[in-house]
ZAMARGU-4260 file (C-alpha; in steps of 0.2 Angstrom, whole numbers, plus 5000, padded with zeros to 4 digits):
<rodrens>
0) 5252/4563/4821 | 5252/4551/4806 | 5234/4553/4803 | 5234/4572/4801 | 5248/4574/4788
5) 5244/4588/4776 | 5261/4593/4769 | 5259/4610/4778 | 5269/4612/4794 | 5261/4621/4809
10) 5265/4640/4808 | 5273/4648/4823 | 5284/4663/4820 | 5293/4659/4836 | 5289/4675/4846
15) 5280/4674/4862 | 5262/4680/4861 | 5263/4683/4842 | 5247/4684/4833 | 5246/4674/4817
20) 5233/4675/4803 | 5229/4661/4790 | 5217/4661/4776 | 5210/4647/4766 | 5199/4649/4750
25) 5184/4637/4749 | 5171/4635/4735 | 5154/4627/4732 | 5163/4613/4723 | 5170/4607/4740
30) 5152/4603/4746 | 5150/4590/4760 | 5169/4587/4760 | 5180/4591/4775 | 5193/4604/4770
35) 5209/4607/4780 | 5210/4626/4783 | 5227/4626/4792 | 5238/4616/4805 | 5239/4624/4822
40) 5254/4622/4833 | 5252/4614/4850 | 5244/4626/4863 | 5238/4639/4850 | 5223/4649/4855
45) 5210/4654/4841 | 5205/4672/4844 | 5191/4684/4840 | 5193/4691/4823 | 5192/4673/4815
50) 5178/4671/4803 | 5172/4667/4786 | 5172/4681/4772 | 5159/4676/4759 | 5165/4684/4743
55) 5152/4676/4731 | 5136/4670/4739 | 5133/4651/4739 | 5117/4647/4730 | 5111/4630/4734
60) 5092/4630/4731 | 5090/4625/4750 | 5101/4631/4764 | 5120/4635/4762 | 5129/4631/4779
65) 5147/4630/4784 | 5155/4622/4800 | 5172/4626/4806 | 5180/4613/4817 | 5195/4604/4825
70) 5204/4588/4821 | 5218/4583/4832 | 5218/4564/4830 | 5210/4562/4847 | 5194/4561/4856
75) 5192/4580/4855 | 5190/4580/4836 | 5175/4591/4833 | 5169/4597/4816 | 5160/4612/4822
80) 5171/4617/4837 | 5173/4635/4831 | 5157/4638/4821 | 5141/4629/4819 | 5130/4630/4804
85) 5135/4648/4798 | 5124/4653/4784 | 5135/4658/4768 | 5121/4662/4756 | 5125/4681/4757
90) 5141/4691/4755 | 5150/4698/4770 | 5160/4693/4785 | 5153/4681/4797 | 5162/4679/4814
95) 5165/4661/4821 | 5151/4659/4833 | 5158/4646/4845 | 5174/4655/4851 | 5167/4658/4868
100) 5161/4640/4870 | 5170/4626/4879 | 5174/4618/4862 | 5187/4632/4859 | 5201/4623/4869
105) 5220/4623/4868 | 5226/4607/4861 | 5242/4600/4868 | 5247/4593/4851 | 5247/4600/4834
110) 5229/4600/4827 | 5220/4605/4811 | 5207/4618/4808 | 5194/4611/4796 | 5178/4617/4787
115) 5164/4608/4778 | 5152/4617/4767 | 5135/4609/4765 | 5122/4614/4752 | 5105/4606/4757
120) 5100/4600/4740 | 5118/4599/4733 | 5114/4609/4718 | 5125/4625/4721 | 5133/4632/4706
125) 5142/4647/4714 | 5150/4651/4731 | 5167/4657/4736 | 5173/4661/4754 | 5189/4664/4763
130) 5190/4656/4780 | 5201/4667/4791 | 5209/4660/4807 | 5217/4672/4819 | 5227/4663/4833
135) 5241/4666/4846 | 5254/4654/4851 | 5258/4650/4869 | 5265/4664/4879
</rodrens>
């Protein structure tokens, strides 16, 4: 997967059915830029409990939205496979809203979880959140 190199290997502790948790901090300064959250091993399942913990509210003068998606270097790339247009303008934990959708599929190859923050007017001056991904490897 030459197109998905991030310098970070897929994380698999090697035990069957082991649950993994990965977090990635994002800020308002990453507006409109796709950010890699983590690399998943092949056949990983993203689980309930995944979400976005807004620590400092994003403050664009318009809407503050976050998508969380998938990139595997194939036709299944989907920038909002796991969460679509989450509102991040208030502090708190927001569960990923697409985990029960058909887009939450096991990839047969390593894949990237990505996120993209979009401020409607691109004038945010604050905003910090941790994207939390909970997943299990193949049984």
